N, C-alpha and C positions, 0 to 999 in steps of 0.2 A: 818195762812195757806194761800197758794197762788196757783192759777191755772191760767195759761196764755195760751190762745189759739191763734195760729198764723198760717200763711200760710205754715210754715215749719213743723208744728206738734203741740203737746200739751206738756206742761211741768208744773210741780208744785211740791209742797211739799207733802210728803206722809202723809195721815191721814186726819182727820176732816170730815166735812160733804160734801156730793156730791155737786160739783159745787164750793166749796170753796178750796179744796185741790185735789191732785191727788189720788182719791179713786179708789177702784176696779170698781165701777160703771162707773166712768169717763173713766177709761182705756178701759173697754168693749165697751162703747158707741163710743169712738173715733176709736178703732180698727175695730168695725163693720162698721162704716162709710167709713173708708179707704177700707175695704174689698168690700163693695158695689161699691165704685168708681172703684176699680180694675176690678170687674166683668163686669161693664158697659164698661170699656175701653178695656179690653182684654177678650172677651167672650170665646176665645179658649185657654187661658193660665191661669191656676189656681194656679201657683206656686209662693210662697212668701218666701223670705229668711229673717230670723230674727237673731239677735245677740245682746249681751248685754255687758256692761262694768262690773266692779267688785263691784259696790256699793251694799249696804246691801239689798235694795228693789228689786234688779235686778231679782232674781229668781222668786219672787212672780209676778212681773209685766210681766215677760216673759211667765209664765204659763197662765196668763190671756189672753195675746195677742194671743198666739198660739191656745188656745181653742176657742177663739172668731173667729179667722180666719177660723178654721175648721168648726165652726158653720155656717159660711156664705158660706161654700162650697169650701174653698181654701185649698190647700195642703201646708204644712209648712216644710221648711228645717231650722232647728234650729242649728246655729253654736255655741250656748252656749256662754262661755266667749270669747269675740272677740273684735274687734276694729271697729270704724266707717269706715275707709278705707277698711278693710278686707270685711265687709259686702257689701260695694259698688262694690268691685271686684267680689264677689261671685254672686251677682245678675246677672251680665253679664255672668259669667262663667257657671252658672246653667241655663241660658236662662230663668230666672224667669220674672214674670210680674211686680215685684216690691220688695221692702224690707222695713223693719222697724228696726231701730237701737234704742235700749233701753238704753239711756244714757242722762244725763243732762250735759254732757261735763264738763266744769270747775266749775259748780255750787256745792255748799257744799253738805254734806252727806245726808241731809234730802230731797234733790231734786231728781226727776227722770223725764224722758221724753220719748215720742215716736216721733222719727224723721223719716220722710217718704221719700222713694225713688221711682223713676219711673223705667221703664224697662231698662234704660241705667245706672242704678246705681248712678244716680244723684239726688240731692234734687228736689222735685217737684216744679213746677213753681208757681208764685203768683196766676195765674188763676186756676190751678189745686188745689192749697191749699184752695182757696175760695170755690171750689166745694165740697171738703171734709168737710170743716167747715159747709157748708149749709146742707149737708146730716146728720151730727152729730146733728145740732141744731133741725132739723125737725124729727130726728130719722127715716129717710126714708131708712131703711134697712130691709131686710128679712133674716131670718135664714132658712136653708134648712132642709128637712126631713132626717130621720136617714140614709137612704140608699145613700144619696148624701153628707154626711159629708166628709170634706177633710181629707187627710192623714197627718201623722206627722212622721218625722224622724230627727235624729240628724246627724251632720257631723262635726267632729273636725279636718278635714284635711285642712281647708282653711287658717289657720295661716301659715302653711308651704308652701302652694301654693302661698300665698302672698309673702313670702320671696323668693321663687324660681323665681317669676316674676321679683322681684327687682334685683336679681343676674344676670338675663338674659339681663338686660339693658346694652347697649353698653358703657354708661358713668360711670357705676359702675365697678371699678377695684379692684377686690378682692385681686389680687397679690400685688398691690401697698399698700393696707391697711395692709395686713399681714406682708409685709416687714418692716413697720414702728414699729412693735411690740408695739402697743399702749397699754397704761394702762388707762382704762376708769372707771368711776363711773356712775351708773344709778340710778336716783330717779324716780320711777313710781307711787308714791303716793298710794301704796297698791291697784292698780287696774290692768287691764289686760296688761298694758305696762310691768308689772313685769314678765309676761310670754314671750311676743313676742319680746321685745327689746333685752334681752340677747340671745334669739334664733337667731335673726338677726345678732348680733355682733359675735357670735360664727361662724355662716355661712360665715361671712366676714373675718374670720381669725384673729379677735382681740385677742391678747395674754392674757390680764388680764382684767377681768370684776368684779368690786365690786358692789354688789347689795345693794341698800339702799331703804327701803320701797317698796320692790318688791314682797311681799306676797299679792296675790289678795284677801284679806279679806274684802275689802270695808270699812275698818276702816281707813279712810284717816288720814295720819300722820300729815298733815298740810292743810291749805287752798289749794284746788286742782288747782287753777288757777296758771299757772307757771310764776309768776311775781317775780322779785328779792326779794321783801319783804316777800315772802312766802317760800323762798328757803334757809333759814339759815342753815338747817341741812347739805345739800350737800356742801354749801360754807365753813362751818367750817371743814368738813371732808377733803376737797381739801386743805385748808390752813394748816392742820395738817400733811398731807401726800403728796406724789408725784403722781399726776395724769396728764395725757396729756390733758384730757377733761372731763367735766361733762355733762351728757345728762339728760334732764328732759322732761317728757311728761305729758299731762293731762290724766284724767281717760279713755277717749276713743281714745287716741293716734292719734289725728289729729292736735295737736299743739306741736311744738318742741322749747324748750329753751336750750341754751348752756351756760356752765360756763367755763371760761378760766382756764389755768393751775395755775394761781395765785389766783384763787377764785373770780375774777371779772366777772360779767355777760357779755356775748358777746353782749347782747342787743336783745330783742325779735324782734325788727324791722329789725335787721341785719341778722337773720337766713335766710330769703328769699333773702336778698341782696347777701350774700355769695354764696348761692347755685346757684342763677341766674348768678353770676359772672362766676362760673365754667362752667355752661351750655353754656352761651353765648361765653365764650372764646373758647370752643371747636368748636362751630359752626363757629366762625370767622376764625379759623384755616382752615376750609373747605370752606371759602369764602361764608358762608351762614348766614348772619345777622338774628337775631331772634327778634321777638317782645315780650313784656312783659306786664302784667297787674297787678295792685294792686288797692285797694280801695282808695277812696278820703282821708281817714284819715291815710294813710300809708306814710312812709318817701319818700322824693324826692331822696334819695340815690339810689333807684332802677332806677329811671329815669336817673340819672347820669351814672350808670354802663351800662344801656341799650344803651344809646347814644354813650358811649365810644366804643362799638363794632358795631356801625352802625345800631342798631335797633331802633324801635319806642316804647315808653312806652305809655300806655293808662290807664286812671283811671276810675274805675267803681263806682257805688253806693256801700255802705257798705253792706256786706252780701255775703256768699259764692256763692249762686245761681247767684248773680249779677256779681261777678268776673268771674264765669264760662261762663256766657252768653257773656261777653265782650271778654273773651279769644277765644271763638268760632268765634266771629265776626272779630277779628283782626288776627286770626291764630297765637296766642301766643304760644311760645315754653315753657314758664314757667310763673307762676303767683301765686297769693296768697294774703294773708293779713298780716299786720304788727304785728299780734299777734303770729307769729311763725307758721302760716299756709302755707304750701307749696303745690302747685298744679302743678304736672308734667304730662302733657297730654300724653306723651309717655307710661305712665303706666295706668293712668285713670284720669278723671276730678273730683277730690275731694281732699280736704286737707289730707295730708298723712305724718305723722311724720316719718314713717319708711323709705320711699324713701328719705325723707330729710336727715335722718341720713346717709344713704348709699352714697348719692351724696356729702354730706359735708365731710365725712371721706375720700372719694377719693380725693376731693379737697385739704384737709389738708395734706394727704399723699404725694401728688405731689408737694404741696407748699414747703414741706421739713423743715418748721420751726414751731414755737409754735403757738397756737391758738391766743394768745394776739398779736403776730406779724402780723398774718393774719388780725386780726381786725383793726390794724392800717393802713392797705392798703386801707381802705374805708373812704370816706368823713364822717366827724362827723356832725351829726345833732341831735337835741334834741327836743322831743315832750312834750308839756305841756298839760295835760288833766284836764279840769275843767267843772263845770256845774253851771248854775244859775237856782234857783227854782223860779217859778212864781206863782201867785195866779190863781185859776181856772177860774176867770173871764177874764183873759188877753188873747187876740187873738194872739197866738204864731205866726201864719202865717203872720199876719199883722206886728208884730215886725220884723220878718225876712225880709219882703218886705222893711221896712224902712231902715234896715241895708244895704240891697242890693242897694238901691237908694243912700245911703250916700257914698258908695264905687264904684259907677257906672263907674268911670274912671279906675278902676283896672280890670284885667281879673277875671271874675266870672264864676263859674260852679254851676248850680242849679239842677243837676240831682238827688241830694240827699241833701236837705237842701241848704245851701249857703256856698260855698268855695271861699274865696278871696285870690288872689295870689299877693305877693309882691316880684317879682323876684324869689329867691329860698326860700323865707319865705311864709308861708301861714297860714290862719285861717279857720277852718271848723266848721260851726254851724249846728247842727242837733237837731230837736225836738224829744222828746220821744213820742212814740205812745200810751203810757199808763198813762202818768202823765204830768202836766204842767212844763216841764223841758227843757231847751236848753243845750245840751252838746257842749262844746267848746274845740276844739283841735287846737293847734298851733305848728308850727315848725320853728326853726331857727338854726343857727350854734352855738348858745350858749343858755343854758337853761334860763339865765336871760332875753334874748331878747324874747324867746318863751313865758315866763311868762308875760313879758311886753305886748306883742301883745294880749294875752288872756285877760289880765286885761283891756287893752284899749277897746276891744270889749265889755267886760262886762260893762264898764262905758258907752259906747255908748247905750247899751241895756237899762240900767237904765235911761238914759236921754230920750230915746224914750218913755219909760213907764211913766216917770214923766210928759212928755208933752202930755200924754194921746193919744199917736199915732197921 
């Protein structure tokens, strides 16, 4: 069993003893702490929006959270089966004080989580998260008397409102998409994407939609993280039949993976690159260069595309909340993460696979050729992902400091671990917050060189450890 408490919420495996897994007691304790924090922060606004993905434990966890929030005097608007970006939009639309998304994102079926939003529909900050954790640990929350219990109501209209907001975006061209008569296949891993992605595609005028794993039963048909090794079902289907594009989303629909018409993955890093290309191209046509943001572990292809249109690319620490903060700082027109997470601020400041789909399909429709041909218009980079496990007695920070000193002549970024740049090649080292592990990401224009860079750094780390720092 596992229970992980962090500034962004609480996640864990269902069952076990309290404190060891995500049990009903843990759910109630954390929801009450969040509710107490909301009451302190917004004494005149008692409304909270909640929604969940399709996983098996979702209904149970949702009922616990709703009842607990009512118990601390907050009124709940329950969207039921929904998506992370939909809940984010609904918080703003309902003028709520905050929101809770009940999803463990790409984690396997036994996991669930409470992800916490502020009144802007954005994930709470590190400082706010620390406050909620402190309230939970000290159990510093009070439940109200019976006449002050919060209200509860359901609202299943927000998926359609989300789609309507996407259709209203100037860069989404429904007519261009409909004219291409696309034949698409969707894999939604038997979660809520199976409801809303076909709804969106129909609204965009897509002619043919084949649904694969689109029943929101919570019985995930494969590992829910949308990586190529987990997408064999849709790849085989595309190879056997004729489709223009394969679309894959994770359980809470904030990550988007694409499969080309020949069954080859478009590349999770390139989802954001392609959508950014379309957005920036349109801004450049109006002589309005735009800035972009991705995290330190994302491909430099986004930087290449941004500079092509006269904009500036900035890198943030890993994590959606960090990307969003950087986007605000540099007034970015698009941003996200290399895991297929697209953040389009003209809609809202959160990762959103649905707006990514609409923008990508418009881009593809106007490109006029196949997905694989579109992919070939972008520079090729390859990321190698590795890790090195250390013994608990090793000072990981001291190891990273020694590596930083060794490569002091190279451009180095230390806002999140240590990132060393070698022209268009780079290596990023990040320590785990929960175990003695250093994660090592490297990128080059060939996978062999990316692997070589990673292995070189691993060798350097081992030398530092052998020399006892």
